[in-house]
Each structure stands twice: as structure tokens, then as C-alpha cells.
N, C-alpha and C positions, 0 to 999 in steps of 0.2 A: 770854063764849066767845067769843074770837078763830077766825077763816074760819081761820089756820094751825093755835092749838088743836083743833079740831073736826074737820078734815080728817087727825092728828093721830090721834087719839083717834079715829076711823071708822076708819083705816089696823091699826091698833094690835088690834080686837077682830078685826077681817080675818083679820088675820092667828092671833092665837090662834080662834078662830072656824076656822080652814082647815083650818088644823096638824092630820098625821098624829097619831092612838097615836101613830103609832111612837116620837113628838117626845118622850114624859114616859117613855118605860120605857131604865133603862140597860144597856149592852151583856150579853148571859150572856156568862155566867163562865168562863171556861177549863173544859174539863172534868177532872175531878177523875181522876185517876191510878189505880191499883191494880186490885183485884180489881173485876169485877161485883156489884154490888147488887143484892139481887131483888125486887122489889113483883108486887100481883096482876097476875094473867094468867101469868106465863112459865114456863113447865113446865120441871120437873127429872126426872134422870133417877137413881133416888137407890141407892144400888145398896150389899147388907149379903152379906158374904161371912159363908157357911154360913145366911144368913136368906134361901131360893128367895123366902120367899111375901115377904116384903117389900121383895124386890128389885121395883119397877117405876115408870112414870115415873107425877109426879104433879103438880099444878098451881098454884099459889099462888093461894090464897080473898083473894077480899076484904078481909076484914080481914088478909089475913098472913100465915098458914098455912098450915100444909103438911100431912094428913090423913092418917096412914097407918092402920092395919090393929095393933088390940092395943098402940097411943103413944095419948100426951094429944099434942094438936095439941104440929105442932114451928112453933113463930116461923120468920117467911123473912125476911117486909117490913126491906128497910135490910140485909142479912143477905149476907153473901157465901155463894159454896154454901158452901164450907168451915169457915166456923162452923156452917153447919144440919148440917153432919152431923157438928162432933163433937159436937150438941142429941144427933141420936137416938141416939149410940153413948152419951151423958152416959144418956141413959131407957136404953135397955138394958143398961145396967151396975145402975142403981140398982134395974129390976124381974128384977136378978137372971140375966136371959136369955143374959148372955155379958160375957167377960170381959176386957177388950182388943178390941170389935169391931171389923173395919174397914169400915168409910162411907161410900162413896167417891159423892158428889153430882156432878154437872152437871149446866147449864143446855142442853137439848131442844131451845127455843123460845122466846125471847124474844116478848117484850109489845109487842104492838102500834101504832104510830103512828098517828099522828091530822092531818090536815093541812085546815081550811079559809076556806072568804070562796075567792077570785076563782084557787082554779080552774076546772078543766076538771072532773073526776070527786072534790069533795069527800067527803072516807071513812076510815074503819079498812086501813090496810094493813100486812102480815108488815115487820115488822124488817130488815136483813141487816147485819151487826155494821159499821161503819168510813161510815154514809149519810151525805153531806153535804143540806146542804136543799135544795141543785140536786138530785139524785139522785131526795128525797124530792117536788119539787113536780115533777119528768117522773114518776113514778108515777103520783101522781095526774090527771092527763092533759094537763099542765102552763098554763102562767098562763092567762087571761082577758086579753080587749084592754082592758083595766079596772084590772089589779093591777099593786101597786108592788112591783115588781122586782126593786132592790137591798137592803132589808130586808125578816125579814119577825121579829112576832111568837111567840114560844115559851117556850110552859108545859111547865118542869118542874118534880120532886122535888128540891132537893139536900139532903142530912144533913135529910130529918129535916121536911120545911117544901119548901111547894111555892111558887116560885119565876113573876114573869112578864118577860119581857128582850126585847131587839131580837137578830137578827145577821144577817149577812148570806149571802148563797148561797153562799158553800165552810164555814162553820162544821158541828159535827161533830152527825147528828141521834143524840139517848140513846129505846131504848126508853120507850114508857111518852111524852112529849114531843107534846102538843098545838100543833100547824105555822096562824096563824094568816097570812094574806095579805093584804092591809090591797088598798083603792082608792086608786092614783094619780088626787093632785087636780090637776095639772095635766100 
């Protein structure tokens, strides 16, 4: 092998070894429009007209259900609040407890997001609608001096599956996201 080929091979190997893990990630897909989809850790306020004992705040469990007294577990994972309301109404009708029950479900508290890696205070934080990656990093105390500041990695649940992607500072954060700030290589 000639010296020129050896230098080229070494240069290629060094650039692959030193490339950021972000280079292998696809850009985060645009946030899907439409109503909010529930997940574990969300808290919802269920109001059932005429059933004061059922009207309360409930948490979506790790298994993706809501436990309401006198009812079977109500599926909530990846459902909208309105779909959960319909499921509750159907159970009330099926048990012949009400005819045409009026059920309202609203998000009371969103599940948290997480920030890891090269930030001052990695951890779990409460979600605020409309928050950007930069806002989330600020809540976590800002970047460390080693941080890659242009792009982050995000792990997110989309359409019933978990994806990993990269995003810029202005990308929107969703409830349940895990944001990873990588170390800047140069």
C-alpha cells in the first residue's frame, strides 16, 4: 500500500471514529398536527355529569390505562382525551349505569420530558406546551462548555413506536421526549 493510500485510509478511519453520533440520525419528523395523544405519566381530569363519584383527576399508568372506580381499566395510550371520554361513556352504557352519558376528559398535567448529556442539570422536568429544544436546555441549566450546541438527539414516541432523531434548537419538544445533548468533538 502506498503512503498516499495509507494516509487516505487513516484519514477516513479517523473521520468515521470522530464523527458525532448525530451524523447517523435522521432529522426529527415534523410534529403531527391534530389532537394530543395521551401517554404514561399524563394526568387527566374526567368529568361525568351526574356521577360525582367518578369525576376526578386520574393518571395514565405505565401500562397506558386509566383506573376509574367501578369500571374496567380504560385504554388511554396513544388515544386522544376525546377518545378516552368515548370509551368511558361506552362502559357506563354497557353496565347500564347511564343512557347517553356526558363525559369530558381534559389534560390536567402533561408527562415530563428528560434532558441528558452535556447540560448543567440533567434530569426530568415538567412539560410546558410550545416549548422548544432551546427552552428545554435552558430549564436544565444550559449547556456545559463541552456541548454540541447546534443539534441534539431526541427519543420520541411517534405512532405507537419509539424513534431516535436529531433536531435543532428551535424544534418543538413533546411530552415524554428525551433530549440528549452530545459532546462537541471540535
